[in-house]
TITOR-770490 format. One record per residue (C-alpha): residue in one letter; x, y, z. Coordinates in steps of 0.001 Angstrom, whole numbers, plus 500000, padded with zeros to 6 digits. Layout:
// TITOR-770490
["A"; [X; Y; Z]]
...
END
This chain:
// TITOR-770490
["M"; [194025; 241437; 750837]]
["I"; [193496; 238494; 748398]]
["F"; [190505; 236492; 749685]]
["D"; [191702; 233138; 748246]]
["F"; [191242; 229620; 749863]]
["E"; [194598; 230145; 751596]]
["Y"; [193116; 233117; 753372]]
["F"; [189961; 230978; 754060]]
["K"; [192086; 228241; 755771]]
["R"; [193799; 230836; 757954]]
["E"; [190799; 232489; 759087]]
["V"; [188999; 228903; 759925]]
["L"; [192234; 227981; 762010]]
["M"; [191612; 231176; 764114]]
["M"; [187949; 230608; 764643]]
["T"; [187892; 226877; 765148]]
["G"; [191224; 225465; 765694]]
["I"; [190759; 223126; 763021]]
["D"; [193941; 223233; 760265]]
["L"; [192384; 222495; 756925]]
["N"; [195857; 222297; 755690]]
["C"; [195924; 218759; 757440]]
["Y"; [192976; 217472; 755114]]
["K"; [193152; 216439; 751446]]
["E"; [192662; 219701; 749922]]
["S"; [191053; 218843; 746653]]
["Q"; [188100; 217050; 748757]]
["M"; [187870; 219508; 751453]]
["K"; [187699; 222468; 749038]]
["R"; [184866; 220957; 746953]]
["R"; [182867; 220192; 750063]]
["I"; [183546; 223895; 751365]]
["D"; [182792; 225431; 747846]]
["N"; [179541; 223475; 747643]]
["L"; [178488; 224697; 751018]]
["I"; [179197; 228294; 750273]]
["S"; [177365; 227935; 747082]]
["K"; [174303; 226214; 748594]]
["N"; [174053; 229264; 751146]]
["R"; [174299; 231627; 748071]]
["I"; [177443; 233574; 749554]]
["E"; [179727; 235016; 746867]]
["G"; [183441; 234848; 747896]]
["Y"; [185515; 233443; 751172]]
["D"; [185552; 236800; 752656]]
["K"; [181751; 237219; 752704]]
["Y"; [181662; 233573; 754106]]
["V"; [184235; 234223; 756973]]
["M"; [181890; 237206; 757773]]
["C"; [178911; 235076; 758049]]
["L"; [180727; 232438; 760069]]
["R"; [181676; 235039; 762576]]
["T"; [178390; 236701; 762891]]
["N"; [175793; 233608; 762431]]
["Q"; [176073; 230962; 765020]]
["R"; [173692; 228413; 763130]]
["K"; [175763; 228778; 760148]]
["F"; [178988; 228311; 761872]]
["E"; [177821; 225103; 763553]]
["E"; [176668; 224096; 760016]]
["F"; [180117; 224722; 758624]]
["V"; [181831; 222932; 761442]]
["N"; [179571; 219821; 761088]]
["H"; [179893; 219878; 757243]]
["I"; [183861; 219793; 757381]]
["T"; [184240; 217096; 760320]]
["I"; [182457; 214551; 757982]]
["N"; [180249; 212811; 760639]]
["V"; [179234; 209788; 758839]]
["S"; [178821; 206916; 761285]]
["E"; [176658; 203666; 762150]]
["F"; [176597; 201085; 764720]]
["Y"; [178570; 197788; 764116]]
["R"; [179920; 199452; 760934]]
["D"; [181445; 196635; 758896]]
["S"; [180058; 193836; 761175]]
["N"; [182601; 191314; 760279]]
["Q"; [185116; 193395; 761747]]
["W"; [182846; 193694; 765034]]
["K"; [182848; 190087; 765110]]
["V"; [186447; 189786; 765150]]
["M"; [186327; 192354; 767947]]
["E"; [183869; 190510; 770143]]
["E"; [185181; 187017; 769625]]
["K"; [189009; 187581; 769456]]
["A"; [190153; 191279; 770196]]
["I"; [188134; 191902; 773531]]
["P"; [188540; 188510; 775227]]
["E"; [192430; 188861; 774710]]
["L"; [192567; 192232; 775958]]
["I"; [190760; 191011; 779152]]
["Q"; [193066; 188004; 779529]]
["R"; [195989; 190526; 779157]]
["F"; [194973; 193459; 780994]]
["G"; [192123; 192450; 783362]]
["R"; [188468; 193466; 783780]]
["N"; [189022; 197425; 783859]]
["L"; [190263; 198280; 780230]]
["K"; [191060; 201830; 779347]]
["V"; [189182; 202387; 775851]]
["W"; [189391; 205514; 773871]]
["S"; [187086; 206038; 771022]]
["A"; [188578; 208978; 768914]]
["A"; [186708; 211042; 766448]]
["C"; [183496; 209341; 767783]]
["S"; [181153; 211318; 765816]]
["T"; [177426; 210682; 766904]]
["G"; [178272; 208107; 769330]]
["D"; [177531; 204951; 767341]]
["E"; [181216; 203546; 767620]]
["P"; [181664; 203987; 771615]]
["Y"; [178119; 202757; 772072]]
["S"; [178903; 199655; 769864]]
["L"; [182223; 199296; 771915]]
["V"; [180213; 199100; 775225]]
["M"; [177927; 196715; 773810]]
["A"; [180564; 194346; 772223]]
["M"; [182380; 194606; 775818]]
["S"; [179055; 193654; 777419]]
["R"; [179419; 190234; 775821]]
["H"; [182319; 189510; 778261]]
["L"; [182021; 192038; 781271]]
["P"; [179609; 193309; 783636]]
["L"; [178558; 196932; 782555]]
["A"; [179822; 198337; 785947]]
["N"; [183292; 197238; 784648]]
["I"; [183154; 198946; 781284]]
["R"; [184215; 202651; 780894]]
["V"; [184829; 204223; 777166]]
["N"; [186351; 207578; 776752]]
["A"; [184767; 208916; 773533]]
["T"; [186064; 212553; 771908]]
["D"; [185192; 214464; 768839]]
["L"; [186139; 217985; 767939]]
["D"; [182491; 218871; 766837]]
["R"; [180558; 219877; 769866]]
["Q"; [177216; 219533; 767896]]
["V"; [177658; 215678; 767329]]
["I"; [178831; 215043; 770871]]
["E"; [175469; 216629; 772130]]
["A"; [173624; 214451; 769571]]
["A"; [175593; 211366; 770900]]
["K"; [174641; 212109; 774471]]
["A"; [171205; 212289; 773419]]
["G"; [171356; 208871; 771844]]
["L"; [168461; 208880; 769431]]
["Y"; [169023; 207198; 765965]]
["P"; [167341; 206469; 762841]]
["A"; [166636; 202863; 762069]]
["K"; [169207; 202532; 759380]]
["S"; [171911; 203403; 761929]]
["I"; [171276; 200474; 764087]]
["A"; [170581; 198101; 761340]]
["A"; [173504; 196055; 761871]]
["V"; [173325; 195823; 765674]]
["P"; [172817; 192118; 766616]]
["A"; [169212; 191277; 767322]]
["D"; [169678; 190366; 770969]]
["L"; [171710; 193525; 771715]]
["K"; [168952; 195758; 769804]]
["R"; [166163; 194181; 771742]]
["R"; [167879; 194691; 775041]]
["Y"; [169469; 198270; 774756]]
["F"; [167202; 200014; 772356]]
["S"; [163481; 201288; 772684]]
["Q"; [161572; 202816; 769845]]
["V"; [160548; 206391; 770052]]
["G"; [158188; 207372; 767106]]
["E"; [160384; 206341; 763910]]
["S"; [163758; 206733; 765996]]
["Y"; [165425; 204291; 768383]]
["K"; [166795; 205459; 771795]]
["I"; [169811; 203767; 773421]]
["S"; [169391; 202678; 776943]]
["D"; [170473; 204766; 779890]]
["E"; [172686; 201765; 781427]]
["I"; [174599; 201842; 777901]]
["K"; [175016; 205672; 777751]]
["S"; [176379; 205809; 781382]]
["R"; [179203; 203810; 780426]]
["V"; [180499; 206469; 777873]]
["D"; [182413; 209592; 778787]]
["F"; [182053; 212340; 775810]]
["R"; [184439; 215226; 775632]]
["E"; [185646; 217613; 772876]]
["H"; [189233; 216745; 771519]]
["N"; [191088; 217703; 768179]]
["L"; [193477; 214986; 766951]]
["L"; [195561; 217545; 765275]]
["K"; [196354; 219540; 767959]]
["D"; [195354; 218500; 771569]]
["V"; [197224; 216402; 774118]]
["Y"; [196302; 212549; 773840]]
["P"; [195514; 210209; 776810]]
["I"; [198000; 207888; 777758]]
["G"; [198022; 204223; 779121]]
["C"; [195162; 202826; 776721]]
["N"; [194516; 199396; 776135]]
["M"; [192341; 199794; 772916]]
["I"; [192059; 202884; 770754]]
["V"; [189404; 202948; 768104]]
["C"; [189537; 205481; 765287]]
["R"; [187740; 204410; 762083]]
["N"; [187101; 205779; 758852]]
["V"; [188400; 209314; 759680]]
["L"; [192032; 209742; 758771]]
["I"; [191213; 208776; 755273]]
["Y"; [190525; 212623; 754756]]
["F"; [193865; 213493; 756122]]
["T"; [196924; 214189; 754524]]
["E"; [199581; 211532; 754589]]
["E"; [201682; 213850; 756864]]
["A"; [198573; 214389; 759332]]
["K"; [198146; 210719; 759164]]
["D"; [201372; 209830; 760142]]
["E"; [201366; 212236; 763011]]
["V"; [198226; 210658; 764402]]
["Y"; [199294; 207246; 764053]]
["H"; [202614; 207897; 766085]]
["K"; [200742; 209750; 768833]]
["F"; [198298; 206735; 768789]]
["F"; [201584; 204365; 769348]]
["K"; [202459; 206487; 772234]]
["S"; [199042; 206300; 773998]]
["L"; [198838; 202678; 774105]]
["V"; [200433; 200548; 776511]]
["S"; [202552; 197441; 775470]]
["G"; [200085; 194916; 774097]]
["G"; [197318; 197401; 773318]]
["L"; [195383; 197363; 770092]]
["L"; [194611; 200104; 767583]]
["F"; [191214; 199366; 765530]]
["I"; [191016; 201286; 762408]]
["G"; [188459; 201066; 759448]]
["G"; [188445; 198708; 756672]]
["S"; [189224; 201231; 754020]]
["E"; [192317; 202459; 755830]]
["Q"; [195704; 201096; 756294]]
["I"; [198973; 201971; 758208]]
["M"; [201378; 201751; 755343]]
["N"; [204389; 202361; 757599]]
["H"; [203165; 200257; 760526]]
["K"; [206522; 198667; 761048]]
["E"; [208450; 202105; 761022]]
["I"; [206149; 203255; 763728]]
["G"; [206403; 200095; 765553]]
["Y"; [202869; 198400; 765228]]
["L"; [202466; 194873; 764654]]
["R"; [199748; 194175; 761874]]
["K"; [197382; 191738; 763499]]
["N"; [195035; 191720; 760481]]
["A"; [193721; 194424; 758029]]
["F"; [192121; 196613; 760750]]
["F"; [193895; 195489; 764304]]
["Y"; [197298; 196866; 764904]]
["Q"; [199191; 196107; 768246]]
["K"; [201903; 197847; 770050]]
["P"; [204467; 195124; 770917]]
END
C-alpha cells in the first residue's frame, strides 16, 4: 500500500466523516504536514495509527483541521448593519419568533453575538438560535462560554457590561444569553440541513472549501431559507454565482432568498 496523502484522506473520512477533498488541498495538506511534524511522527500511516489509538491526538487533529478562529462581533461594521437594518426588517417580515441558524459556529462567538444583537429589538424569551459545528470540542467550549479579553474586544460596551462577568483574566458570558442558544454537531458537507430558516449565519468558513464544495453548500443554504430569508457571510467571502442559485445580493455580506 502507498501511504500518500490520498490514503490519508480516505482514512480521515472513515474515522471522522470529514471529507478533506472538499477543502483546498494545498492549504489543508500544509496544515496537516505541519501538525505531523510538530508531533514528531514520520509518515501518514504512523499518524493514522496515532489518531486511532490516542484520543487526545485525535481531538487535537480534528480541532486543527476545522480551523476554529472566531471572535464576538467580528467585522463590527457588518454587525452594525445586522443590528440596525437586517434584524428589524426580519422582525417586520416574519414576526418576533425568528428561526435563526448559526452554521459552523466554532466556539460560540457568533451565535452569542446574534442573541445580543437581537436583544436590541426583542425580549430574550423570544430569541432562539440554533448553532452547529462538526467539532465536538469547540461545541463544549461554546457551552462553557468562557473567553479571553481579545475575543470580546469588539462587543459594544453596554452589552459587555450587561452580559459578561470577569473570571480571572477571562470573561464568562451570562446564563441568560447562553440559554437562548441550542448547540449540536453538524457537518455541512454531509448532514441534512434544517429548513424554514429566516436567517442563516455562516462566516469566514467556506473560504477554505473548494469551489465545488462551496457551491453545494450555498445551494443547500438557499433551500434552507424561507422566501425573504437572509444569509449572512464573511467580509472576505462572495457568492460569485448568486444569481444562478437565486439569491438577491443585498450588499457585500447579506444575500436574500426572493
